[in-house]
N, C-alpha and C positions, 0 to 999 in steps of 0.2 A: 504494500500500500504506500509506503513512504520510501520513495525511490532514491533519494539523493545520497551522494557518495560517502564512502567510508575510508577514503584514501589517506595515507600517512601525512600528506602535506597539510591536512586540516588540523593536525595536532598543534601546530604553531598558533592557529587561531584560538583554539581552546585555551592554550597557555596565556594568550593575550587577555582573554576574558577572565580567566581564573586569577590572574595577577591582582585583580581588584577584589577578589572574594575570599582571601585569606585561606583558612583551613576548612571552609565550608564545603569545598568540593571533596575533600577527604571524608567528610561526614556523609556526603552523598554516596561515595564509593563504599563506605562501610554499610550504609543502608542497603545498597544494591547487593552487596556480598551476602548479607544476612536475610534478604527477602525470600529466599527459597528454602530456608531451613525447615519449615513445617510441611513442605510438600513431600509426597511420596517419592522415593528414589527415581523411578522411571521418568518423573517430570522434573524433579530438582536437578538431576544431572545435566540434561540438555539445556535447561534454562540457564544454569550457572555457567556452563561452557560458553554459551553465546554472550552472556553478560560480561564475562571476564576476558573475552577474546580481544578486547581493545575497542577502538572507536574513539572519536574525538570528544564525545559528551558535549557537543555544541548546544543541544537543546537545554541540557542542565545548566551549562555555563550562562546561557541567556537568562534563564530564570534567576540565577544567583546575581548576575550583573544588574538586572533591572530591580531586583528586590532589595539590594543593599544588605544590611545585616540582619534582616528579619528572620526569626527562628522558623517560621512557617515555610521559608524558602527551601529548606532541605527536603522535607517530604514532597513538596511540589515539584522540585527538580527530579527526585527519584521517580515520581509518578510519570512525568513526561518521558523519561528515559525508558521506563518499563513499557509504556504504550508504543514507543518507537521500536523496541525490541520485538514486541508482538507483531508489528507490521512486517518486520524483516522475516520472521519465521513464516508467516503466511505468504509473503512475497516469494520467498525461496520455494515454497511448496507449489505455488501457482506457476512459477517459472522453471520448475524442475532443476534448480541450481544445485550443484554438488558441494560447493564450498563458499564460505563467506569469512572475510577477515582471517584467512589462512586456516580455518578449522572447518570440519564437515558441517553441513547444514543439518538441521534436526531431521528433516524428512529423508535425507540421504543416509544418515547414521542410524536413526531409530524408526524410520518409516513414516508414511503420511498420517496415520492415525495419531501417533504421538505428536507430530508437528501441529495438527489441528488442536489437540488438547493443550500443548505447550503455549501456543499462541493465545488460546482462550484464557488460560490461567494467568498469563502475563497481563492480559487486559483486566482481569479481576484484581490482580495485585496493584495495577496502576490506579484503579478506582479506590482501592483501600487507602493508598498513600495520598491520593488527592483529597479524600475525605478528611484526612488529618490536617490538611491545609485549609479546610473550611468548605462550606456548601457552595460558594461561588466557584471555587477551584474545581469541585466535582462537576458542576454544570459545564464549565469550560471543557473539561475532559470528555464529557458525554457528547457535546457538540462536535468536538474534534473527531471522535470515533465515527460519527455519522458522516462527516465530510470525507474522511479517509476512505470509507467504504464506497461512498458515492464516486470518488475519483477512480477507484479500482474498477467499479462497474462501468463507468464511462469509457475507460481505457479498453476494457474487454469488449465493449460494444463496437469499438472502432478497430479491433484487431484486423490486420490485413485489409484495411480500408484505404484505398488511394485517394479518396475524397476528403480526408481529414484536412480541416482548415487551420490556419494559424490561430484563430480564436479558440477552436476546440483543443488544439495541442496545449495552448497556454492554460486553458481552464483545467485540463487534466493535471498538468504540473502543479497548478495552484492548489487543487484539492488534495493531491497525493503528498505533496511536500511542503507547500506554503502553509497549509493548515496547521501542521504541528510546530513549525517555527513561530507562526503568529500566536499559537496557543502558549508556547513557552514564554514569549514576551508578556502576554497578558497575565499568565500565572505569576510572573515576577511582580507585576504591578499589584495584583491582588494580595500576594503574600506580604509585600512591603508596604501596602497602603498608599501607593503612588498613583499618579494619573495614568489612565489608559489612553489618553488622547494620542491618536496617530500610531499607536503601537501595533494594532492589528494590520493596518495598511503597510507599515514598515516590515512587519514579519512576513506578510504575504509576498512583498517584493523581494525580500531577502531569500525566502524559500524558493521563489522562482529562479533566482540566481543559482542557488544550490542545484536545483534539478536540471537547469539548462547546461550548467557546467558538467554535470554527471552525464548528460546526453552527449556532449562533445567528447568527454573522456572515453566513452564507450567506443568511439571511432578512432581516437587519436593516442591511446596509450596501450600498454601491454598488460597481460593477465597478472603478472607478478607484482607490478607497481600498483595496479588498480585494486587488487584484492578479490577480484571476481572475474569471470570470463568476459572478454571484451568482444566488440563487434557482434553483440548478441541481440540487441534491440530489434533491428530490422528483420533479422532471421526469424525472430519469434513473432513477427507481425506487429510489433509496437511501432507506431508512427510518431516519432518524436519531432520536435521543431526542425532540427537539421534535415530530417527526411521529408517533411512537408515541403520545404523549399526545393530540395533536390528532385522530388517527384514532379513538381511543376515544370522543371527544366529538362528532365531526362525521361522520355517515354519508356526506355528499356527498363527502368526501375519499376515501373508499374507492372510489367510482366513478371518481375522477380518478387513482387510483394504477394507471396502465396506460401502455403505450408509445404514442407518437404523439400526444401532446397538441397541440392547436392553441395558438397564442399566447394566445387568450382563455381557454382552459381552464387554461393554465399560470398566467396572472395570477389566475384565480379560486382555484386551489389555493394559490398563495402568499398571497393575502389571507386565506383560511381558516386557514392555518398561523399567520399573524401574529396573528390575532384569537383563536385557540384557546388552550387552557391549557398548551400545550407550552413556551412561552417562560418562564413563571413556574416551571413544574416543573423545567425544565432549570437555571435559575438557582439554585434550591434545591439541586439535586444538586451543582452546581459549588461552592456555598458549603460543603456538607458535605465534599466531597473536599479542598478547601483546608485545612479544619480537620483532616481525617484525615491529610493529608501532614505537617502540622506535628507531629502526635503521633509519627510514625515517625522523623523527623529534625528536631528543633527548631531546630538550627543552620542549617538550610536553609529554614526556614518562610517567610521573606520572599519567596522567589522565586515560588512559585505565586500568592501573594497579589498581588504587584506585577504579574505577568503578567496576571492576570484584570482588574485595575483598568485597565491600559493597553489591553488588547484591547477592553474595553467602550467605551472612548472612540472606537473606530473606527465605532461605530454611527452611522448617518446621523441628522442632527438630526430629520428628520421621523418617525423611528421611536423616538426616545428615550422617548416617552410610553408605549411598550409594555412598558417595564421596571418591574414593580411595585415601589414603594418605593425606586426608584433614579432618579437624574438625573445620569448621568455627564457631567462637564464636557467641552466640546469640547477637542480637542488644542490 
């Protein structure tokens, strides 16, 4: 459901946000580490494996950054991370992904039935910790879950659809990824008693930046750096923003947007996507969203900008020439 990236470059952004949060991120980590203690072993094991496999804790960092020193920020931050983990478990099942963050996915290691149950129990735990942050936090989390499911359903309805528009692609990205970033920002305000003015719009724009960068990295990086299989979206029938633009310019891609591609056909589609106009158009959209987010919450403007810069450094050296007007330095 929540598709945006888990690449190592994002760790620097988490450190940027955590620098202002003292030891509260450590408290969130302790909360997450102990969240599964009361679960039966067949569920506790896979949930703990995924939770402790890494990840940048961006959503938790946003909660803590916006909340300041409020005590309610820790359970709120744990709640949003648990809901994010739930979406990853279910995403991996839907996508039949074998690995995430360098560890086996739940459905690959324990089977699809356990993956469904693990995702569900993570949603339940997210609700439990949100309740500890107050009724308003619980309501925000419930709304987020509805939007996440709506985004996944909308994406599934347009699988292998060459008629996906820019508007639809952005709406899917907003629901699937923007939702939880916006919720994290609002949870921080609720936990800290601060103003929510502009926070949702800021979070939605930031979340779109995350997802669109993820869509680019699917085309422009390698499996080891990315932490999951690359060049996978189009082959699975998922029409991301780069593909929308490329499909409009390259009729051959429309023929390749179908199930059961051979390895040669998959390589041909990936090559057409890389050489098409989608990469440049998506980069322009990302730049506009970064500026847009800064207008909504100027004090948080550095976070989307820093994230974009660091994620672009994940691009494989052999593909950096595909970025018009940019030459991101290696990490």
